[in-house]
C-alpha positions in Angstrom: 99.1 52.1 -31.8 95.3 51.6 -30.4 94.7 52.4 -27.4 92.6 49.3 -25.4 92.3 50.4 -21.7 89.4 51.8 -23.2 87.2 50.1 -25.8 83.6 49.9 -27.8 81.7 47.2 -27.2 78.4 46.5 -28.5 76.7 47.6 -25.8 78.8 49.6 -23.7 82.4 51.4 -23.5 84.5 49.0 -21.6 87.2 50.5 -18.8 89.8 47.1 -19.5 92.2 48.5 -17.0 92.7 45.0 -15.0 94.2 42.0 -17.5 93.9 38.2 -16.0 91.4 35.9 -14.0 91.8 32.6 -11.8 88.3 32.0 -12.4 89.3 29.4 -15.1 85.9 29.2 -17.5 86.9 26.8 -20.0 85.0 29.0 -22.9 86.7 31.9 -21.7 87.9 34.3 -23.6 91.3 35.2 -21.9 92.7 31.6 -23.4 93.8 33.4 -26.5 96.1 35.4 -24.4 96.8 33.1 -21.7 95.2 34.9 -19.0 92.5 32.9 -18.2 94.3 31.5 -15.1 96.7 34.2 -14.5 96.6 36.8 -11.3 95.3 39.9 -12.5 97.7 43.0 -13.6 96.6 46.1 -12.9 97.9 48.2 -16.3 97.4 51.6 -15.7 96.0 53.5 -12.5 92.4 53.9 -12.0 92.7 57.7 -11.9 94.5 57.3 -16.0 91.9 54.8 -16.4 89.6 57.7 -16.0 91.1 60.4 -17.4 92.0 57.7 -20.8 87.7 57.1 -20.5 87.1 61.1 -20.3 88.9 60.8 -23.7 87.7 58.6 -25.3 85.9 59.3 -28.9 83.4 56.7 -27.5 82.7 59.0 -24.7 79.4 60.1 -24.4 77.0 60.0 -21.0 74.7 58.4 -22.4 76.3 55.2 -22.8 76.8 52.9 -20.2 80.4 52.0 -19.0 81.8 48.8 -18.3 84.2 48.3 -15.8 87.4 45.4 -15.9 85.5 42.9 -18.0 88.8 41.1 -19.2 89.0 40.2 -15.5 85.9 40.0 -12.0 85.6 43.0 -10.3 85.3 41.0 -7.6 88.2 37.5 -8.1 90.2 38.9 -4.7 90.4 41.9 -2.5 92.9 43.7 -4.6 90.4 43.6 -7.7 87.9 44.6 -5.0 90.0 47.6 -3.9 90.7 48.8 -7.5 87.3 48.9 -8.6 86.7 51.1 -5.6 88.9 53.7 -7.2 87.9 53.4 -10.8 83.7 53.8 -9.2 85.6 57.2 -6.7 87.2 59.1 -9.9 83.6 58.1 -11.4 82.4 59.9 -8.6 84.2 62.9 -7.9 84.5 63.4 -12.0 80.9 63.6 -11.9 80.5 61.0 -14.1 76.9 59.5 -14.6 76.3 57.3 -17.0 75.0 53.8 -15.7 78.1 52.1 -14.0 77.8 47.9 -15.1 79.5 45.0 -13.0 79.7 41.7 -14.3 80.7 38.4 -11.9 80.6 35.0 -11.0 82.1 35.9 -7.6 80.4 36.7 -4.0 80.3 40.6 -3.2 79.8 41.6 0.1 77.3 43.2 2.4 80.0 46.5 3.0 80.7 46.9 -1.4 76.3 46.7 -1.8 76.0 49.5 1.3 78.5 51.3 -0.8 76.8 51.5 -3.5 74.1 52.6 -2.2 75.2 55.3 -1.2 76.1 56.1 -4.4 73.1 55.3 -5.9 71.7 57.7 -3.1 73.6 60.4 -4.8 72.2 59.7 -8.6 74.6 57.2 -9.6 73.2 54.1 -12.0 74.6 50.3 -11.2 73.9 47.5 -13.2 75.2 44.2 -11.7 75.7 41.2 -14.5 75.3 38.1 -12.1 76.4 35.0 -14.1 74.6 31.9 -13.0 74.3 29.2 -16.6 73.9 26.0 -15.3 77.6 24.8 -16.8 79.0 22.6 -13.6 82.1 22.7 -12.4 83.5 21.0 -15.9 83.2 24.3 -17.4 83.4 27.1 -14.2 85.8 24.6 -12.2 85.9 27.4 -9.3 83.5 29.1 -9.0 80.8 28.6 -5.8 77.6 28.7 -7.0 75.7 29.5 -3.4 77.9 32.3 -3.5 75.6 33.4 -6.6 72.4 32.5 -5.1 73.8 34.9 -2.3 74.2 37.7 -4.5 70.5 37.7 -5.6 69.2 37.6 -2.7 70.8 40.2 -1.2 70.8 42.8 -4.4 67.1 42.4 -4.4 66.9 43.2 -1.1 69.1 46.3 -1.3 66.9 47.6 -4.4 70.0 47.2 -6.6 69.4 46.1 -10.1 70.3 42.9 -11.9 70.6 41.8 -15.1 70.7 37.0 -15.3 73.9 37.0 -17.8 72.8 33.2 -18.9 75.7 32.4 -20.7 77.1 30.1 -22.4 74.7 27.7 -23.5 76.1 24.3 -24.5 74.5 21.1 -24.9 75.2 20.0 -20.8 73.1 23.2 -20.0 70.5 23.1 -22.7 67.3 21.2 -21.4 64.5 22.3 -20.8 63.5 21.7 -17.6 66.7 22.5 -17.0 66.7 26.6 -18.1 62.9 26.1 -16.7 64.4 26.2 -12.8 67.1 28.0 -13.3 65.3 30.6 -14.7 62.1 30.2 -12.1 65.2 30.8 -9.6 66.8 34.3 -11.1 62.8 36.0 -11.9 62.5 36.3 -8.0 65.1 38.4 -7.9 65.5 40.1 -11.3 62.8 40.4 -14.2 65.8 40.4 -17.1 68.0 37.8 -18.2 70.3 37.8 -21.4 70.7 34.5 -23.4 73.7 34.0 -25.4 75.5 31.0 -27.5 78.8 30.0 -27.3 81.0 33.1 -28.6 84.5 33.0 -30.7 87.2 34.3 -31.7 89.7 33.3 -33.8 92.2 33.7 -31.6 91.1 31.6 -29.2 88.8 29.2 -31.4 91.9 26.3 -31.3 91.4 26.5 -27.5 88.0 25.4 -27.2 87.7 21.1 -27.2 84.4 20.5 -25.2 82.7 20.9 -28.8 83.9 19.0 -31.4 81.5 21.2 -34.1 84.5 24.0 -33.3 86.6 21.4 -35.7 84.9 20.3 -38.3 83.2 23.3 -38.6 85.9 26.0 -37.8 85.3 28.3 -40.5 81.5 28.4 -40.4 81.7 29.5 -36.0 84.2 32.0 -36.6 82.0 34.4 -39.1 78.6 33.2 -36.7 77.5 35.5 -34.2 77.3 32.6 -31.3 76.6 28.7 -30.8 73.4 27.9 -30.7 72.4 24.1 -29.0 69.7 23.7 -31.1 67.0 22.5 -28.1 67.6 26.0 -26.6 67.8 27.7 -29.3 64.2 26.7 -29.5 63.7 26.8 -26.5 64.2 30.8 -26.1 63.2 32.2 -29.7 60.7 28.8 -31.3 58.8 28.2 -28.1 59.2 30.2 -25.3 56.3 30.9 -22.2 58.9 31.5 -19.0 57.4 35.0 -17.6 61.0 35.8 -17.5 62.3 38.8 -19.7 64.6 37.1 -21.9 67.2 39.3 -24.5 68.9 37.7 -27.1 70.2 41.6 -27.4 72.4 42.8 -24.7 71.9 46.7 -25.2 67.9 45.6 -25.2 67.9 44.2 -21.8 70.0 46.9 -20.3 67.6 49.7 -21.4 64.7 47.6 -20.4 66.7 47.3 -16.7 67.1 51.1 -16.8 64.0 51.8 -18.0 64.8 53.8 -21.2 64.0 53.2 -24.9 66.7 50.9 -26.4 69.0 52.5 -28.9 67.6 51.5 -32.4 66.5 48.7 -31.9 63.3 49.1 -32.2 61.0 47.0 -35.2 64.5 45.2 -36.5 64.6 41.3 -36.5 66.0 41.2 -33.1 63.1 43.0 -31.2 61.0 41.4 -33.0 62.4 37.9 -32.8 64.9 37.5 -30.6 64.2 39.5 -27.6 61.0 39.0 -25.2 61.0 42.4 -23.4 57.7 43.8 -21.5 54.8 45.5 -22.5 55.7 48.7 -20.5 59.7 48.4 -22.1 58.0 48.2 -26.3 55.4 50.6 -25.4 58.4 52.9 -25.0 60.2 52.0 -27.3 57.2 52.7 -29.6 57.4 55.5 -28.5 60.6 56.6 -29.4 61.3 57.8 -32.7 63.8 58.9 -34.9 63.6 61.2 -37.5 65.8 59.6 -40.8 65.6 64.2 -41.5 69.4 65.4 -41.9 70.3 60.9 -40.7 72.8 61.2 -43.9 74.4 64.6 -42.4 74.5 63.8 -39.1 75.9 60.9 -39.6 78.2 61.9 -42.2 79.2 64.4 -39.3 79.8 61.7 -36.8 82.2 59.4 -39.4 84.5 63.0 -40.0 84.2 62.5 -36.0 85.6 59.7 -35.6 88.3 60.1 -38.7 86.3 57.5 -41.4 87.1 57.5 -44.8 83.8 57.7 -46.7 84.7 58.0 -49.7 83.2 55.3 -51.8 80.6 54.7 -49.1 77.4 53.5 -50.0 74.4 54.7 -46.7 71.2 52.6 -47.0 68.9 54.2 -44.7 65.8 52.5 -43.9 63.4 52.7 -40.8 64.4 50.6 -39.5 68.4 51.2 -39.6 71.0 52.6 -41.4 73.3 49.8 -43.3 76.8 50.7 -44.4 78.7 49.4 -47.1 82.1 49.8 -48.6 83.6 51.3 -45.8 87.2 50.9 -43.5 84.9 50.8 -40.2 84.5 48.7 -37.5 82.3 47.2 -35.4 82.5 49.2 -32.5 82.4 51.9 -34.3 78.5 50.5 -36.0 78.3 50.2 -31.8 78.6 54.0 -31.1 76.4 54.8 -34.2 74.1 53.2 -33.2 73.9 55.1 -29.6 74.7 58.6 -31.2 72.0 58.4 -34.2 69.0 56.3 -32.6 68.7 54.3 -35.5 71.0 50.9 -35.4 73.6 51.1 -37.4 75.1 48.0 -39.6 78.3 47.5 -41.8 78.2 44.5 -44.3 81.4 43.1 -43.1 83.6 43.1 -40.0 87.0 43.5 -41.1 89.4 41.2 -41.0 91.9 43.2 -38.2 88.7 43.4 -35.9 89.5 40.9 -33.8 85.9 41.4 -31.8 83.2 39.1 -31.4 80.8 39.2 -34.6 77.2 40.5 -33.5 74.1 41.9 -35.8 76.2 45.1 -36.3 78.6 43.1 -38.3 75.7 41.4 -40.0 76.5 38.1 -38.5 74.3 35.3 -38.1 73.6 33.0 -35.3 74.8 28.7 -35.8 72.5 26.3 -34.7 74.1 23.1 -33.8 71.6 20.2 -34.0 
């Protein structure tokens, strides 16, 4: 049976040792299991979670580690204490992967000071602050003044921030509203990640606020995400704001960490969907992974992942690798991208791979007029 405590996502390794949240966001994937309005449950002790991380077949010291994406690390005192335990375990065992924390809740000055003390010792942290402008209709238990305070105080303490601008729905797609939010956050971070509404088959039927999820259900489930046309055009067709704006989270994180984005330079995501700085684009351009021995390297990694290569078709191009006719999960493609420094895409998502669609699974965006 697969151990879901540690999962390989598109951008990072996730430590899922707490499940449950009381924020009650109407678009939340935790609706699949009824945990979107439940008290968080600790699944394993922090020490065991980090032990599982170190033993994961996906572990690599260069891959960012996201702590507790199946809850909010700052939701309550119990979560905060457990988050500190995880970080303490990582520090004591000399993990130097970039550590990601995602929140819509208040981060105390005490916790900020704790992070600063570890940054001084060489650890890297990036805080993702979700600020969408959707309001109480969709995020009933969120205090937006707390989020704004987080931006200000984290910035004052030189702790890197990524603005999570998601999901886009018709209600927050007005260009004036988008600009207003970008104007605010750009005072504190120069990186925003913008995404549409991402769906999966296990919770799409819980979505009761956008008729398209019922009238075009199959199309919705095949898409990376649903985008209101107005927001899509503003952010990707006619973008003029100075804020660096990314559809590809991996690239946003690379900009924040000031390192090349593994495998994305020159791809369609790079050319069309990511508005990065000139310095970042030059950094990525300077990082070119040779095609020399790439098939051998890929084969060795597939063997390590225990993936059957019989009948597999591998197409190697300058901007990436396409694998057809293979029993590969989306997480495997993400890991291979990090390991090879070249974007790996599979021709389709496995039926039993209940993850969000992405460009790794050859999915596309669904633009809603």
